[in-house]
C-alpha positions in Angstrom: 135.2 99.6 20.9 135.3 97.8 24.2 138.7 96.5 25.4 139.8 93.1 26.7 142.9 93.1 28.7 145.2 90.1 28.1 147.8 89.8 31.0 150.7 87.4 31.0 152.9 86.6 34.0 156.5 85.6 34.6 158.6 83.7 32.0 155.9 83.8 29.3 158.3 86.1 27.3 160.3 82.8 26.9 157.5 81.0 25.0 158.8 79.1 22.0 162.2 78.4 23.7 161.4 77.5 27.3 160.3 73.8 27.7 158.7 73.5 24.2 157.6 70.0 25.1 155.4 71.5 27.8 154.5 75.0 26.3 154.9 74.4 22.6 156.9 76.4 20.0 154.6 79.4 19.7 156.0 82.7 20.9 154.4 85.4 23.0 154.1 87.4 19.7 152.1 84.5 18.3 149.8 84.7 21.4 149.3 88.4 20.9 148.4 88.0 17.2 145.9 85.2 18.1 144.3 87.4 20.8 144.0 90.4 18.6 142.5 88.5 15.7 140.0 86.6 18.0 139.0 89.8 19.8 138.6 91.7 16.6 136.2 89.0 15.3 134.0 89.8 18.3 134.3 93.5 18.0 136.8 94.0 20.9 140.1 95.8 21.1 143.0 94.3 23.1 145.4 95.7 25.7 148.1 93.1 25.7 150.7 93.1 28.5 153.5 90.8 29.9 155.6 91.3 33.0 157.8 89.2 35.2 156.8 91.5 38.1 153.8 90.9 40.2 153.0 94.5 40.9 152.7 95.3 37.2 150.0 92.7 36.9 148.2 94.2 39.9 148.5 97.7 38.3 147.1 96.5 35.0 144.1 94.8 36.7 143.4 98.2 38.5 143.8 100.0 35.1 141.4 97.5 33.4 138.8 98.4 36.0 139.4 102.2 35.8 139.1 102.1 32.0 136.0 100.1 32.0 137.4 97.0 30.3 135.0 94.4 29.1 137.0 91.7 30.9 140.4 90.2 31.4 142.2 87.1 30.1 144.9 86.3 32.7 147.7 83.8 32.5 149.3 84.4 35.9 152.0 81.7 35.2 154.1 81.1 38.3 152.0 83.6 40.3 149.0 81.3 40.0 150.3 79.3 43.0 151.6 82.1 45.1 150.0 85.5 44.7 147.3 86.6 47.1 148.0 90.1 45.8 146.9 89.2 42.3 143.9 87.4 43.7 142.9 90.5 45.6 143.4 92.6 42.5 141.2 90.2 40.5 138.5 90.5 43.1 138.8 94.3 43.3 138.6 94.7 39.5 134.9 93.5 39.6 135.5 92.3 36.0 135.0 88.9 34.5 138.4 87.3 34.5 139.2 84.1 32.6 142.3 82.3 34.0 144.4 80.7 31.2 147.2 78.2 31.3 148.9 76.8 28.2 149.6 73.4 29.8 147.2 71.3 31.8 148.3 72.4 35.3 146.3 69.5 36.8 148.5 66.9 35.1 151.7 68.4 36.3 153.6 68.7 39.6 151.3 68.7 42.7 152.2 72.4 43.6 150.9 73.5 40.2 147.4 72.1 40.9 146.6 74.9 43.4 145.5 78.2 42.0 144.8 81.3 44.2 143.4 83.0 41.1 140.7 80.4 40.4 138.9 81.4 43.5 137.9 84.6 41.8 138.0 83.8 38.1 134.8 83.4 36.1 136.3 80.4 34.3 139.6 78.5 33.9 141.0 77.3 30.5 144.0 75.0 30.6 145.7 72.4 28.4 144.8 73.7 25.0 148.1 75.4 24.3 147.9 79.0 23.1 144.4 78.3 21.7 143.3 78.6 25.3 143.6 82.4 25.0 141.3 82.3 22.0 138.8 80.1 23.9 138.9 82.6 26.8 138.2 85.5 24.5 135.3 83.6 22.9 133.9 83.0 26.4 134.3 86.6 27.4 132.4 87.7 24.2 129.6 85.4 25.1 129.5 86.7 28.7 129.5 90.3 27.5 126.6 89.6 25.1 124.6 87.8 27.8 124.6 84.5 25.9 126.1 82.8 29.0 126.1 83.9 32.6 
C-alpha cells in the first residue's frame, strides 16, 4: 500500500485550545483520524508526524522521498513564511506536495500572505478548517491515479 506523509509544523499540537476562533476546536488527533480515514478510502496508508522543530520536517521530507511515498500533505504552520530549508527539502523530495492551512492565510495579517513553500507545492488548500487535509488527500489520490495533472 502506498503511503502519504502528513507533516505538521509548529504549534499544531495546540489545536483545539490555541485560538479556536481562528483554528477551530478540532485537535491534532482529530486531524490524524480524518487523514487516516480519507487516505484509507483511496487505498493509501499514512505516515503522520508533528514537530515544533524545522529540522524534523526536513528529515521527514527526505524520508518520504527515500521510502517512495506517493506524496506529502504539509502544513508548515509558522515555517510557511520563514523556511527556505523546508522549501529546499520540498524541492529535493521530487514528490507532489500539497500545502495546507487551516485558516485562510490570505485574509489574515500581511506577513502570513507570503509562503516560501507555495513556490514548490503542487497545490495549496487554505481556509477549510481541518477538512483541508482531506481535500489535499483527495487531490493527491487524483494526481496519483492520473485523473488530474
